[in-house]
N, C-alpha and C positions, 0 to 999 in steps of 0.2 A: 350263735350267730343271729344278728338282727334280721327280722322278717323282711325289711326293705332290701337287704343285701341278697337274701335268697331269691326274692322276686326279680331283682336285676340280673342275677346269674341265669335264671330261667329264660328271661327275655333276650339276653345277649350272651349266648353260651361260648362264643369263640373270641373273646377279647384277649389280645396278647398280654402276657405277664410283664411286670416291670422289675428290673434288677438295678441295684446300685443307688437307689434313692433313699430308702428307709433303713435306719439302723437302731439297735438297742445298745445303750452304753452299760458300763459296769455298775451303774447306780440305778438302772431301770428306767432311764429317760429315753423317750422316743426322739429320734433326730432325723430331719430331712436334709440331705446333703450336708451333714455335719452340724446343722443348727438345731438346737433343742426346741421341741415343740412346746410352746407356752400355753396354747389354748386348751383349757381343761376339757371342753366338750370333745375336741378332736382326739385328745389323748385317750379319753374314755371310749370313744368309738373304735379306735384302733385296738385297744385292749380287749373289747368285747368280741372282736372279729379276728383275733390272732390265734393261729393254730399251725400245725405242721402237716406236711404231705407225707406220702409213703416213703420218700427218700430221706426224710429227716430235715427237709428244708422248711424253715419257719416263715410264715407269710401273714400279711394282713389282707383279708378279703375286702376290697374296696368296691362295693357294688359287684359288677361282673368281672372286675379285674383283680388278679392276685398281685400284690406288691410284696416281693420277697425281701426279707429282713436280714441285713448283715449283722451278725452278733459280735459284740466286742469280746464276749467270752461264752456265756451260756444262754439258753433260750429263756430262762426265767431269772429274775433277781428277787431275793427275799429280804425282808426287813421286819423288825419288830413293831407291832402296834399293840401297846399295852403288853400283855403277857403272851400274845399270839404272834406267830409268824404269818406274814401275808406276802404274796408275790407282788410284783410291780403292777399287776392288773387289779389288785385289791382283793384277790381271792385267798382264803385260808390255805396254808401250805402245811401238809403233814410230812414230817421227815422220817424216812426209814433208815438211812445211813448218812453219816457225816464224814467228810474227807478234808484233808489238808493237802494242798498241792505244793509243788516244789518252789512256788513263789510266795507262799504264806497265806494264800487265799483259802477261805473256808467254803466248801461246796456241800450242798445237801441234795441227796437223792430222794425223790418222792414224786407222786402224781405222774409217773411214767417218764419222767425226764430229770434233768439236773438243774439246780439253781445255785447261783452265787449269792453268798451272804453279802449284803451291802456293807462296804468297809466302815461306814459310820456306826455299825452295830457290832463290830468285832470286840470291843471292850466288854460290852454287856454279855456277849456270847461266851467270852473267856471266863467270866465269873462262874458260869455253871457248866462249862464244857467237860465232858467225860473224854475218854480216849477217842482219838480221831484216826481213821485209816489214812495212810499215806497214798497219794496218787500223783503220777507224773502228768504235768500239763500236756505233754505230747500225746498221752493216751486218752484224754477225755472225750474228744469228738467221736472217735471210733467206738469206745466202750459204751457210750451213752446214746449213740446213734443220731447225732444231729450234725448239721452242716453250718459252719460259721459264715462262710462266704458263698451263698447260693449262686449257681450259674445255670443258664438254660441247659436242658438235657436234650 
């Protein structure tokens, strides 16, 4: 988390959270009210301050305010950079298990959560893929403990 964010949280501890504004699409793009965020600095700021709460709701800590993120599928999206997998925040991603859902999407478990493989990397992945565990789309949120559509509690 950025130091300036932590300072703002200490200064204004009771700012209400925001829901329904920010989302993460299946290719790892941040969207505000459905529009892709094009500003590189803003995307990086969101990525550095993106985490989950104890209930599995993912959010962006925007200064003292939590902005909860609606997930098109999973909390992370991974893609290849050279020979390495990285998540949509630019961080290396180590895969423990790999799954194929009933829609044909490839999911990777690692770093305490689940990531969707960017569909633009499916052909590359298929060249080296070993056996994949099958998983039903309907099981994913509950099994991996995240919330796709966060709501106030």
